[in-house]
C-alpha positions as CSV (number, residue, x, y, z in Angstrom):
1,X,-6.8,5.4,7.1
2,X,-6.5,3.0,10.1
3,X,-3.9,3.6,12.7
4,X,-1.4,0.7,12.7
5,X,-0.6,1.3,16.4
6,X,-4.2,0.7,17.4
7,X,-4.5,-2.3,15.1
8,X,-1.4,-3.9,16.7
9,X,-2.7,-3.1,20.2
10,X,-5.9,-4.8,19.4
11,X,-4.1,-7.9,18.1
12,X,-1.8,-8.0,21.2
13,X,-4.8,-8.2,23.4
14,X,-5.7,-11.5,21.7
15,X,-2.3,-13.1,21.0
16,X,-1.5,-15.6,23.8
17,X,1.6,-14.9,25.9
18,X,3.2,-18.1,24.7
19,X,3.7,-16.4,21.3
20,X,6.7,-14.4,22.6
21,X,8.4,-14.0,19.2
22,X,5.3,-12.6,17.4
23,X,4.5,-10.3,20.3
24,X,8.0,-9.0,20.4
25,X,8.1,-8.4,16.6
26,X,4.7,-6.6,16.6
27,X,5.7,-4.4,19.6
28,X,8.9,-3.5,17.7
29,X,6.9,-2.5,14.6
30,X,4.4,-0.5,16.7
31,X,7.2,1.4,18.4
32,X,9.0,2.2,15.2
33,X,5.7,3.2,13.5
34,X,4.7,5.5,16.4
35,X,8.0,7.4,16.2
36,X,8.5,7.5,12.4
37,X,7.6,10.0,9.7
38,X,4.1,9.6,8.4
39,X,5.4,8.9,4.9
40,X,6.9,5.7,6.2
41,X,3.6,4.2,7.5
42,X,3.3,1.9,4.5
43,X,6.7,0.4,5.3
44,X,5.5,-0.6,8.8
45,X,2.2,-2.0,7.6
46,X,4.2,-4.2,5.2
47,X,6.5,-5.3,8.0
48,X,3.6,-6.2,10.3
49,X,2.1,-8.1,7.4
50,X,5.3,-10.1,7.0
51,X,5.3,-11.1,10.6
52,X,1.6,-12.1,10.5
53,X,2.3,-14.2,7.3
54,X,5.1,-16.0,9.2
55,X,3.2,-16.7,12.5
56,X,-0.5,-16.4,12.0
57,X,-1.9,-16.8,8.5
58,X,-0.5,-20.3,7.9
59,X,-2.4,-21.6,11.0
60,X,-6.0,-20.5,10.1
61,X,-7.5,-24.0,10.1
62,X,-9.2,-23.3,13.4
63,X,-11.8,-20.7,12.6
64,X,-12.4,-20.1,16.4
65,X,-8.8,-19.7,17.5
66,X,-6.8,-16.6,18.2
67,X,-5.2,-16.7,14.8
68,X,-8.7,-16.1,13.2
69,X,-9.4,-13.3,15.6
70,X,-6.1,-11.6,14.7
71,X,-6.9,-12.1,11.0
72,X,-10.3,-10.4,11.4
73,X,-8.6,-7.4,13.1
74,X,-6.0,-7.2,10.4
75,X,-8.5,-7.1,7.6
76,X,-11.0,-5.0,9.6
77,X,-13.7,-7.7,9.3
78,X,-16.6,-7.3,11.7
79,X,-17.9,-10.4,13.4
């Protein structure tokens, strides 16, 4: 199973600083995930997915932009 904390860290390296709301939301999810019981991991994966659906996935027209890179990390798609 992939580690959500590492997945979020990888995405945060790509997301531009101007995306303050998304960055904050993902950091909150990561922090909660890191200090929660293992049986709650699914809840935090779902919460991260909700944030990505709101901020990233509707903007995938540009296949070279940061949104596409974040999508590839999320789905574990190799380039």
